[in-house]
C-alpha positions, 0 to 999 in steps of 0.5 A, a space after each residue: 476477511 480472507 478465505 482459506 480452503 484446506 484440502 486434506 483427508 486427515 481429520 487431525 489436520 482439519 481439526 488443527 487448522 480449525 483451531 489455529 486459523 478459523 478466526 475473525 480475519 480468516 474464513 476456513 473451509 475444509 474438503 476431504 478430497 481433491 474432487 470436493 475441493 475442486 467443486 468448492 473453488 468456483 463457489 467459494 472463490 478462496 484467496 489461498 488453498 492448502 492441500 495435501 499431496 497424498 489423498 484418496 481419489 486424485 492426487 494433490 499434484 493432479 488437483 493442483 494442475 486442474 486448479 491452475 487451469 481454473 485460475 492461474 492466480 489462485 495460490 496453492 501451498 502443498 503439504 506432505 509427510 513424504 517429501 522428495 526432491 522430485 515432488 518439489 520440482 514437479 510442484 514448482 513446475 505446476 505453479 505451487 506457491 510453496 511446499 511444506 513437509 508434515 509435521 509443520 511448525 505452526 508459527 512458521 505456517 502462520 507466517 507463510 499463510 500471512 505472506 501468501 494472503 498478502 500476495 493474493 491481495 496484491 494480485 487481486 487489487 487492480 491498479 489503474 493509471 488513469 489521470 482521473 479515476 471515474 470508476 468506483 471499482 478501482 481499489 488503488 490507483 496511480 493518481 495525477 493529471 500534472 504534466 510529470 504524471 502524464 509522462 509516467 502514465 505514457 511510460 506505464 502504457 508503453 512498458 506494459 505492452 512489452 515484456 521488457 525489464 523496468 526500473 522505477 525510481 523515485 523518493 520513498 512514498 512516491 508510489 513505486 510499487 503501485 506503478 509496478 503493479 499497474 504495469 503488471 495489471 496491464 501486461 500480458 502476464 496479468 493472469 499469472 502471479 505477481 510477487 513483491 520483495 522488499 530487498 531492504 527489509 530482509 536481512 542480507 543472509 536471508 535475502 538470497 534464500 528468499 529469492 532463490 530458495 534453498 536446499 535442506 541442510 544448506 545452512 543452519 536452520 534449513 531443515 527443509 527444502 524451500 522454494 524461492 520467489 523466482 520459482 513461485 513466480 514462474 511465468 509471472 512478474 516479480 517486483 524487487 523493491 529497493 534493489 539498491 540495497 542488494 549485496 554484490 553476491 545477490 546482484 550477481 545471481 539476479 544478473 544471471 537470471 536476467 541473462 539466462 533465466 536460470 539460477 541455483 538454490 542456496 546449497 544446490 548445484 542443479 540449474 533451475 530455469 524460470 520465465 519471470 519478468 523483473 520490475 525493480 525499484 529504488 530510491 537511491 541514485 544507482 549511477 552514483 552507486 555504480 561509480 562507487 562500485 557498490 552496484 554492478 554496472 552490468 546489472 544496472 544496464 540490464 535493469 535500466 531497459 525502461 526507466 520510469 521516474 516518479 516525481 516527488 509530490 512537491 514537484 506536482 502540487 497540482 495533483 494534491 487536491 485530486 489525491 485528497 479527493 481520491 483518498 477521501 473516497 477510498 476511506 469512505 469505501 473502506 468504511 461503507 459510508 458517504 465521503 467527507 468533504 474538505 474545506 478549501 482553506 485546508 486544501 490550500 494548506 496541504 498544497 503549501 506543505 513540502 511533503 517529505 514523505 510524499 504521497 504516503 505521508 499525504 494519505 496518512 494525514 488525510 486518514 488522521 484528519 478523517 478520524 479527528 474531524 468533528 463534522 462532515 467537513 475536514 477543516 484546517 484545524 483538523 490537520 497536523 500542526 507540522 502541515 499548517 506550520 503553526 505549531 497548534 493542533 485542533 485538540 489544544 484549541 480553546 473551547 466554550 462547551 460541547 455544543 459550541 463548535 460549529 464549522 464556522 466558529 471552529 474555522 474562525 477560532 483556528 484562523 485567529 489563533 494562527 494570526 495571533 501567533 504569526 504576525 506575517 499572516 494577513 486575514 482578509 478584512 471581509 473574511 475577518 468581519 464574517 468570522 466575528 459575526 459568526 462567533 457573535 451569533 454562536 455565542 448569542 452576542 456574548 462578547 466574552 464567549 465570542 472572544 474565547 471562540 476566536 482566541 482573542 481578548 474581549 478588548 481586541 474583539 470590541 475594537 474589531 466590532 467597532 472597526 467593522 461597524 458590526 455594533 450597528 448591524 447587530 445592535 451591540 451596545 
């Protein structure tokens, strides 16, 4: 649950916030003065503060100044019915996340609050880049012990110790944002804001405003002045994801920020100076984009000071078992329960899959298997058919009854179904013999039921019972 603190001396505003934001997802606390709000912050530890500028007692700007002294990562949105350019500039200098004029549009306010809360979560979630995660305190991690990932860890440590611009490359789903956040959390700017912008997800006409802000009346719909991400992130770190999708005009502005630390808001003519570290990421080959004149060569060299390339999961299969274990622990922590285990056969199946969606796809597969697994162990039958490559799913396997699906027989049923559909698959005789014995025990030596459990005919079962001498061992006639 997110904690929201409203500091406003108007009873109508407090009532409006209770009606719109006090929910199962947000815990709302109100204060009527800056002094009261400052006293609440150490106890409440809010994720976001919304505050009026003009109040009885100390002003909102002075309250913001003191909040920044207490916690530089705490995001603050200022509100006022008396907006001015000078006030906005002063609020930006003090580190406000954004600035709103009253009366505000509730849907837009909700959208802004959701964005701010996500940014707050991103800054609080510590990202480790240790090869093995021993501490349970890590919310997220860049996990791996393969040689390619060891090189990634070394580069993260080297670039985090500096203030250099970094370019993170790799296919979708490899964890580029996690690497960027690991750099941030281990840098000298870790006490300052971190904001992420997905350049591919924002429409072209809005991206420049999102990054640099705009002046009132600069375009249709610009009814108020707006601070961009670079202003909100002053002294902090900004992560520009999928920068290869950025248009040439916006590329030019990004280049200017990197060269001089200045930019102008959309529709503005006053240079604004900021001190922001840029970490960029892309899944596109920027060298080819430069050759095709789709990406500025000078910007490419400015971004490519330190490059960190994350290998696709298919090139570091040794990390799959470690990642699976990490995701199982992560899911268990989220659900406050004991982690599930996973069968060796299931891990082997995961290691053979080619993972076009990389680590993100692996996490989704583990979450799905965690949900549908009928026992405390994830079996091959619980994995998607595209991963096992057999075109059969756990839900379509034949069953005898609700109480006849022990771990052993479920595994046996799946293995024999796979063997029946894929003649190339060879099941070791010793394994096959034990599975038949387990199925017979489960069914009380009823060969009809045992055959159904194994997904074979009764005639085939009888031949295998004879072949392995099971009829003598279990005294089957």
